[in-house]
C-alpha positions as CSV (number, residue, x, y, z in Angstrom):
1,M,103.2,114.5,116.2
2,S,101.1,114.1,113.1
3,N,98.0,116.2,112.5
4,T,96.6,113.7,109.9
5,H,97.9,110.3,110.8
6,E,98.0,107.8,113.7
7,L,100.3,104.8,114.3
8,A,98.9,101.3,113.8
9,Q,100.7,98.3,115.2
10,L,100.3,94.5,114.9
11,N,102.1,91.9,116.9
12,I,101.5,88.2,116.8
13,A,102.7,85.4,119.0
14,T,102.5,81.6,118.7
15,M,101.4,80.0,122.0
16,K,103.4,77.2,123.6
17,A,100.1,75.6,124.8
18,P,96.4,76.1,124.5
19,L,95.1,79.4,126.0
20,D,93.2,77.5,128.8
21,S,96.3,75.5,129.8
22,P,98.3,76.0,133.1
23,V,101.2,77.1,130.9
24,L,99.3,80.3,129.9
25,A,97.4,80.8,133.1
26,D,99.5,83.8,134.2
27,F,99.3,85.4,130.8
28,V,95.5,84.9,130.7
29,A,95.2,86.4,134.2
30,N,97.0,89.5,133.1
31,L,95.1,90.1,129.9
32,E,92.4,92.2,131.4
33,P,94.7,94.4,133.6
34,V,97.1,94.9,130.8
35,N,94.3,95.8,128.3
36,A,92.9,98.2,130.8
37,L,96.4,99.8,131.2
38,A,96.6,100.2,127.5
39,D,93.1,101.7,127.3
40,R,94.2,104.4,129.8
41,A,97.7,105.0,128.4
42,P,98.4,108.5,127.0
43,G,98.3,108.3,123.2
44,F,96.2,105.1,123.1
45,V,93.5,105.4,120.4
46,W,91.9,101.9,119.7
47,R,92.6,98.2,119.9
48,L,91.0,95.2,118.2
49,Q,88.8,93.4,120.6
50,D,85.8,91.0,120.7
51,E,82.7,91.3,122.9
52,E,84.7,90.1,125.9
53,G,87.1,93.0,125.5
54,D,90.1,91.1,124.2
55,A,91.2,89.6,120.9
56,T,92.3,86.1,122.0
57,A,89.4,84.5,119.9
58,I,90.5,86.3,116.7
59,R,93.0,84.0,115.0
60,P,93.6,84.9,111.4
61,F,97.2,83.6,111.5
62,G,96.2,80.1,112.7
63,P,94.6,78.5,115.8
64,E,97.8,78.8,117.9
65,V,98.6,82.4,117.1
66,L,97.4,85.3,119.1
67,V,96.9,88.8,117.6
68,N,97.4,92.3,119.1
69,L,96.3,95.1,116.8
70,S,96.0,98.7,118.0
71,V,96.3,102.3,117.0
72,W,98.2,105.0,118.9
73,R,98.8,108.7,118.6
74,D,102.5,108.3,117.7
75,V,105.5,106.1,118.1
76,A,106.5,107.7,121.4
77,S,103.1,106.9,123.0
78,L,103.4,103.3,121.9
79,T,107.0,103.0,123.0
80,D,106.1,104.4,126.5
81,F,103.3,101.9,126.9
82,V,105.3,98.9,125.7
83,Y,108.7,99.6,127.4
84,R,108.0,102.0,130.2
85,S,104.8,100.8,131.9
86,A,103.7,97.7,133.7
87,H,103.4,96.0,130.3
88,V,107.1,95.5,130.3
89,E,106.7,92.7,132.8
90,M,104.7,90.8,130.3
91,L,107.5,91.3,127.7
92,R,110.0,89.9,130.2
93,R,107.9,86.8,130.6
94,R,107.0,86.2,127.0
95,K,109.4,83.2,126.6
96,E,107.3,81.4,129.2
97,W,104.2,81.6,127.1
98,F,105.2,82.0,123.4
99,E,107.4,80.3,120.9
100,R,110.6,82.1,119.8
101,V,110.3,83.4,116.2
102,S,113.1,84.2,113.8
103,I,111.0,86.3,111.4
104,A,109.2,89.6,112.0
105,H,106.3,89.2,114.4
106,Q,105.5,92.9,114.8
107,V,104.9,95.8,112.4
108,L,104.2,99.5,112.6
109,W,102.6,101.7,110.0
110,W,100.8,105.1,109.7
111,V,97.1,105.2,109.0
112,P,94.9,108.3,108.4
113,K,93.4,109.6,111.6
114,G,90.1,107.8,112.3
115,H,91.0,104.7,110.2
116,R,90.8,101.4,112.1
117,P,92.8,98.7,110.4
118,D,91.5,95.2,110.2
119,V,93.5,92.0,110.5
120,R,93.8,91.6,106.7
121,E,95.4,95.0,106.3
122,A,97.7,94.3,109.3
123,A,98.7,90.9,107.8
124,Q,99.6,92.6,104.5
125,R,101.8,95.1,106.4
126,L,103.6,92.3,108.2
127,A,104.1,90.4,105.0
128,Q,105.5,93.6,103.4
129,L,107.9,94.0,106.3
130,R,109.0,90.4,106.0
131,D,109.6,90.7,102.3
132,T,111.3,94.1,102.0
133,G,112.5,95.1,105.4
134,P,111.6,98.4,107.1
135,T,110.0,101.1,104.8
136,P,107.7,104.0,105.4
137,E,104.8,101.7,104.7
138,A,105.8,98.9,107.2
139,F,108.5,99.4,109.9
140,T,109.7,98.4,113.4
141,F,110.6,100.1,116.7
142,R,114.3,99.8,115.6
143,Q,113.8,101.7,112.4
144,T,110.8,104.1,112.5
145,F,109.6,106.6,109.9
146,L,107.8,109.9,110.2
147,A,104.2,110.1,109.4
148,P,103.4,111.2,105.8
149,D,102.5,114.7,106.8
150,Q,105.8,115.2,108.8
151,S,109.2,116.2,107.5
152,V,112.6,116.7,108.9
153,P,113.2,120.4,109.5
154,F,115.5,122.2,107.1
155,A,118.7,123.2,108.8
156,P,120.4,125.9,106.7
157,F,123.2,126.3,109.2
158,E,124.3,122.7,108.4
159,L,124.6,123.5,104.7
160,E,126.5,126.8,105.5
161,R,129.1,124.9,107.6
162,E,129.5,122.3,104.9
163,S,130.1,125.0,102.2
164,Q,132.7,126.7,104.4
165,A,134.5,123.5,105.0
166,G,134.9,122.8,101.3
C-alpha cells in the first residue's frame, strides 16, 4: 500500500437505450444500492457524483455514454469491490444494458493522496491508454503498476543463485 498515492479509475459505457427506458430499468434500479455498496467498501475513498448521488447526468463522452470515476486506496481494494462483491452481478449483466466496445473503456492511474481527478484528467488518461497501451501513467487490471512511492523489494539471494549458476 502506498503512503503518498491513491488509485483513480475511470470506466465508461455506451448505453443501448436511454437511461429512462425499460431496457435500462434494472440497471437504474441497482444504481443506488451499488453506489452505497461502493461507499462502504474497504479501501473506497471517493466517487464522482452529482447532487442526487450518482453520475448519470455527467456525460463528457457524449449523451449516450455513462461515466464512473472513483478513487480507491489501492488496486486490491478496487479489485475486491469490482470482482468479489455484489457488484459482480452488475458486471455479469452489462451486455443487457451497454454496447460492446473493442477499445479500452477503463483506465487506472495513481494520484497523490487527497487529489480528486475530474473528467478531463480521466479522459486524458483513457486516451493515453488507448494510444500507448498500459504504462505506469495509465494501466488496466490486467497489467497494473506500483504506485510511484513503491518499489519491488531487492532480493540479494536471487542474484547469489544466478552468480553461482554461471
